[in-house]
N, C-alpha and C positions, 0 to 999 in steps of 0.2 A: 504494500500500500504506500509506503514511504517513497518508493521509486515512482509510482504513478501520480502521487500527490506530494510533490516536494514542499508545498506550502503547509503541510500538516505539522502540527506542533505537539510536543510531548511534555506535559506538566510534571513537576516534581513533588507537588503537594496538593491537598484538597483546596487550599486557598488559591493556588495558582490555577487550578482547574476552574474554580468559580470565576476568577477574573477573566480567563479566556472565554468562558461562555458569556460573560457580561459584555465583552468586546465583540462577540460574534465571530469567533474563529470558525472557519468552515469545517475543519476536520481536526479532531483532538484524539491522539493516540494514547492508549494506556491511561485513561483519565483516572483521577483519584476522587471517587464519589462518596461523600459522607455528609450526614447531617445529624450530629449527636444531639442537637436540640429537639429533634422530632423523632422519638422512638428509637434513637441510637441506630438508625439505619445506615448501612454501608453497602456499596455494590461494586462488583468487579466485572468490567466488560473490556473488550479490546479497543473499542473506538466509539466516539460520539460524532455524529454528522449533523450539521445545522440544517433544519428542514423548514424554517420560516420564522415568523414573529407572532407573538401573542401579547396583545396589550403593550406594544413597544418593547417587549422582551424577546430575545432570541430563544427559539425552541429547538430541542435536540432529540435525535433518535439514537438509541444504543445499538451497537453491532457486536456480534460474537463471531469469531473465526475458529472453526472446529474441523478436525480431520474426520468428519462424519459423513455418512450418507444421510441427506435430509429428506429426500422425496421418495414416494412410491407411486405406482400407477393408480390413478383414480379417474375413471372416464368422465365423471360428472363434475369434477372439480377443476380449479385453476389457481395459480399463484402468480403474484407479481414478480417478475425476474428483472433485476437491474444488472449493472456491470461494475467491475472494479474501477474502471476508468471514470465512471460517473456515478458516484455514490449518493444519489438522490432518489428518494421514492417517487418523486414527481416525474422522473425520466424513465421509470420502469414500465414494462409492458407485460401483459398477461401471457403465461405459458399454459396452454390447455392440457387436460388429461393427467394432471399430477396433483398430489396433495402431500402434506407433511406426514412422515412416518409416525405410526402410533406407538413406537417403542419408547423405553424409558430415557434413552439418550436424548432424543429430540424433545421430549417432554421437559427434561431438566434444562435443556438449552432455553426453551420457551419461558419456563418459570424464572430462570435467571434474568432474562430480558424484561419480563414483567416486573420483577423486583427492581431492576435498574430504572424502569419507567416511573415506578412509585417514588423512588429516591429523587429522581429528577423533579417530580411533582412537588416534593417538600422544598425543593430549591427554587421552584417557580420556573423551571426550564423544560418541562415536559411538553410533548406534542399532544394536542387534544385528541388526535386520532390514534394515539399510542402506537405509532408505526415503529417497527423494529426490524432488524435484518440478521439473518444467519448466512455466513459464507461457508460453503461446504468444501469437501476435500477436492472437488474439481474446480475450485475457485469461481463458482457461480454464486451470485448474490440473490437471496430470496427475501422478499419483504412481506411482513405480516402485520395486520391491523388488530392489535390486541384489545381495542375498545369494543370490537364487535363480538358476536357470538360464533364467529366462523371457526375458531380454534378452541373448542371447549376444554381440551386437556391443559392448556396453558394461557388462556386469555386472562384479562385483568380480574374478572369476576372469580375465576378459579383461584388465582393467586391470592386475592383478598380473603377467600375462605380459608386457604392454608395458613395465611398469616394470622388470622384471628384464632385458629386452632393452636398455633404456637404460643400466642400471647396467653391463651387460656391455660396451657400447660405450665408456663412460667408462673402464672398467678397461683395455680394449684400447688406448685412446689414451694412458693413463698409461704403459703398457708400451712403446708406440711411442716416446714421448718419452725413455724411459730406454735402450732397446736399439737404436733406430734401425731396427727391422724395417719390413717393408712397411706402408704406411699402412692402417689397419684398415677404413676405410669408403670408399665411393664416393658421389658426389653423385647426387641425383635431385630432380626439381622437384616441389614441393608448395606448397600455399597459403601456408604460413608463410614461404616464401622471400622474399616481398616485404617482410618486416620484418626480414630477416637481414642483418647487415653484410657477409656473404660472398656475397651474391646475385650480384653481377656476376662474381666469380671463378668460381663454380660454373656459372653460366649459360653463360659463354663455353666452358667445358669441355664442357657438355652440347650446346651448339649445334654444336661441331666434329664430334660424332658423330651429330647429329640424334637424340639420345636420345628414346625413345618416351615417357619421362616428361614431355616438353615438351608432349605432347597434353593440352590443358587439361581439368581436372576428372577426371583419372584418380587413383585411389587407389594407395597403395604395393602393396596386395594385387593389384590388377589389373596393375600394372607387372611384378610378379614373375611372374605367370602368363604375360604376353606374352613376357617374356624366356625363360622356360622353353620356349616354343614357337618360339623363334628369331625373334620379332618384336622387334627391338632398336631400330628407328628409326621415325620417323613415316612415312617413305617406304614402308617395308615394311608398316606398318599400313594405309596408304592403298590398297595394292594388294589387300587382302582384299575379299571379296564381301559387301557389307552385306545384300543380299537373303538370301543363304544364312545369314548370321549371325542374321537375324531369324527365319527358319524354324527354326533350331536351338534357339532359346530354349525352346520348349515340346516339343521333339522327344524321344521316348523312344529312348535309345541302344540299338543292336544290337551286342553285344560282338564277334560274329564278323566284323563288317564293318570295313574300314578307312575312316576318316573324313578328310575335309579338315580343316585347322586350324579353319576357320570353325565346323564342327560341334561341335568340342570347346570352342572359345573362346566360341561363342554360348551354350552351356549354362552356362558357368562365369562369364562376365562379363556383368552386367546392362547392357542397352542398348549392346552392343558396336557396333552399327551407327552409333550417334551418335559414338562415338570414331573410327570409320573416316571418317565424313563430316568431322569436325573436322580430322583429319590430311590429308584431301584438300584442304580449303580452304588449309591451309598449303602443301602441295606445289604447288598451282596458283598460289599467291601472290595469291589474290583470294577474295572471297565467292563463293558458288555459289547457283544457283537450286534451290529445292525443288520448284517446280511448273513446268508447261509455260509457255513464254514468252507464250502467248496468254492465260494466266490471271494474269499479273503485273499489278500496278497497285493503285491506291488510289482510292476514290471522290473525285470532284471536284464543284465547285459554282460557280455564278455569283459568289458571294461566299464567300470562304474566310477563316476566322479561326483563326490559330495561337495557342494559349494555353499559358502556362507560369507557374507560381507560384514564389515563394520563401518559405521558412519559416525560423523560428528557434525551436528547441525544439519546443513543441507548438502554435505559433501561426503563421499565415500573414500576412506583412506586405506582400506585393506580388502583384498579379495583372497579368501582362503580356500584351498582345495585339498581333498583327501582322495587318493586314487586307490581303488581296489581292482586287482588283476585276477579275474576268475579264469582267464586263460593267458598264457605268456604272450608278451608283446615286446619285441626287441626295441630297445631304446627308451622304454617307458619305465618309470620308477614308481613303485607303490609307496603310499604314505602321504604325509602332509607337506604342502608347499604353499607359501604365502607370497603375495604381491602387495607390498606395503610402502608407505611413505610417511616418515616421521617429521618432515619439514613443513614448510608453509603449504597450506591446503587450499589451492586455487582451482578454478575450473580446468585449467590446463594440466595441473598436477593430477587431478581426479581422472581426466581423460587418459593421461599417460599411464597411470597404474592399470586402468582397465584395458588399455591397448596391450600392455605387456601380458596381462592375464589372457586376453583373447587370442593373442598370437600363440601363446603356449597351448591353449585349449584347441585351437584350430589345427595345430601341428599334431596333437594327439588324435584328433578326429581323422586327419589325413592318414596317419599310420594305421588306424583301424580299417579305413576303407581299402587301403592297399593290401591288407591281409584278410579282408573279408570278415572282419570281426565286428560285432555289434558294440555300440557305446551308448551310454545314457548318463545324463547329468541330473542331479537331484538337489533340491533346496527345500526350505520350509517357509511357506508363505511367499510365493513367487512374485506377488505384487510389489514387494519391497525390492527384490533383486531386479525385476523388470524395470522399475522406475529408475534405479541407479544406472542400469545399462543404457537406457534411453537418454538419460541426462549426460552420461559420459560421451555417448555417440554424437550428441548434439553439438559438442565442442570438437569440431573437426581437427584432427591432427594427422600427420602423415603416417600411414600404415594402420590407422585405426579403423574399426568396423563402421559401417553405415547402419542407419535404421533398417534399411532393406536387408542387410546381412543378418541383423538380429531377428527380424520378423521371419526370415526364411528358416533360421534355426528353431524358432519357437513354433513354427507351423509344420515342422518335419513330421512325416508319417512313415513308419510308426513313430510315436513321440520319442524325442530324445531329451526333452526338458520337462521334468516331472516334479510336480509340487506335492510334497509329502503331506502337507496340511490338507489338501483336497482329497488325497487318497485316504487319509485317516478319517476325515469328516464323513466320508461315504460309508465307512466300515465300523467305526468305533463310537460307542456311547460312553461318555464320562459323567462324573458327578457334577462337573461344572465346566471349567475352561478346557479348550482344546489346543493349548500351547505346546511348544516343543518340550519344555521342562516337564510338563505333566505327562505327556505321551511317552517320551523317551524314558522318564522315570518308571512308568508302568512296564516298560520293556526291560527294566533292570539296569539302565545306564545311569552312571553317576559322573557328574562334573568334578574335576579336580579342585576347582575354586570353591571356597565356602560361601561365596556370594555371587553366583553366576547370573548376571542379568545384563541386558543391553544398557539399562540406565546406569548401572555401576561402571560399565566399560567406558562410558563417556567421562567419568571422573578419572579413571585410570589414564585415559588418553591425554587429559590436561596435564597430568604429571609426566607422562611419557614424552611430551613435546617440549618439556622445559629444558633447562640446562642439562647437558649430558653428564650424568653422574649416577651413583648407585640407585637413587630413587627412580630416576627416569628409565634406567636400564631394567630395573625390576618391574616397572609398570609395563614396559614394552613386552617383556617375557610373559607377564600375566595376561596381557591381551592376546598374544599369539597362542598361548595354551588354551585360553577360553574359546578363541575362534576355532582352534583344532578340535576341541571337545564338541562344539556345535556341529562341526562337520561329521565327527564320529557318531554324534547322537542321531543324525538323520539316517546313517547306515544301521544303527541299532534299531531304530524304529522300523526301517524297511525289513530287516531280518525278522523282527517280531511279527509284523503283519504276514510275512511269508511262512511263519511257523507257529510259535506258541500261542499267538492271539487267536488262532483257529479253535483253540480249546476253551475259549471264554464262553460263559453262558450267553444265550441270546436275550436281548432286552424284552422280548415278548414271552419268554418262558415264565410261567406262573411262579409266584414265590411260595 
């Protein structure tokens, strides 16, 4: 945004934010919104854009930038689509056949924007139409009018209801502290729990009762409905019939007939069957099969290359590979090899690293063709690697691949670029996440590092790029070992899918 709008300003305090709005700044990045005098409200959004004047005061609309999918197909709906170059709702035009997704991520985004709108109102800077914008992972700008009833999950009326509920909870806690009456709330698991200082206390209490809220990715609304139908634990949820729940989703109710709980819950809770399957994975204490054991597995080849990259910010500084030779290939060396740069990370540097990797990989493919051997490359979550490949190819350097070269590789038939996440998602049911750490862990793989994560590797990289000394060298080695383990983990997952995972229980097997 800063590149497209060089006039944008970034305040360093709430007072400076207020002054910029008073002066009518067109675009304010990372604003500091707070009004301690009115309900101690504070808000965090990525930008504010000026949308007009109200009673001689400039009005602003809040904007969130998220790496999310915002939309889904909706033939009878439409949304205002703007552009990054012109961040004004008045310049947006309608895109037909789409509506906001009804998932929790988009709902949270909308509630956050509604909250920012109310904070702007306490400052006298809100837009009367309550227009807000979400910028999605594709850099498309979508405008919503929260003063209307068009978006019931996150419009201002819904936000106000939530806000009043929270005020009531605070008041009840204040009364509890004074009178010593019964504690006014009970815990339930939700996504924010992982950042709460009371997480361990509440989770222990929930685990003792096997509370149904521990079923990952349930919302409070769904949990309330389940409790109302006497589904209080994961074990009780696991015993419901997922097939009947699926049938009930589009079923027209017949009032004079008595229905099983699945009939009611399946119509009320979206994708109830998935919640049932997650709870079954917990009850059985293992991952479950989605497909018949005869359909389990992952494509193999004579020469297999597991690939993983490491990035910092918007640039990739490391391409790691691990080669498995299931048949001998002259000139090819099995094991790990890294293409890495520890110096200044520019677009040209990123392209050079990828060019070195691609030259090596294409030579390996050529050797396989000459000896009539099959070859396959594997990654986990190809979207990330594909994006890094495309970005590097866009910076043209001598000897580097073109986008056409990459597309030809990715479209090869039979496939030679295989996404292990897609393979696992089709075959494996887990209790919750489908990340590499969870899946490879189920396959018995262990990382050498005590804290293996992409987020941690960014901190290691900052040390690795400092003055060359013991700390920097140790961080470089730590990153290389972590990257090698990620490559080895995809092979472990592949071997598991082709063998032991076939013995897992099926998720439709009765408990």
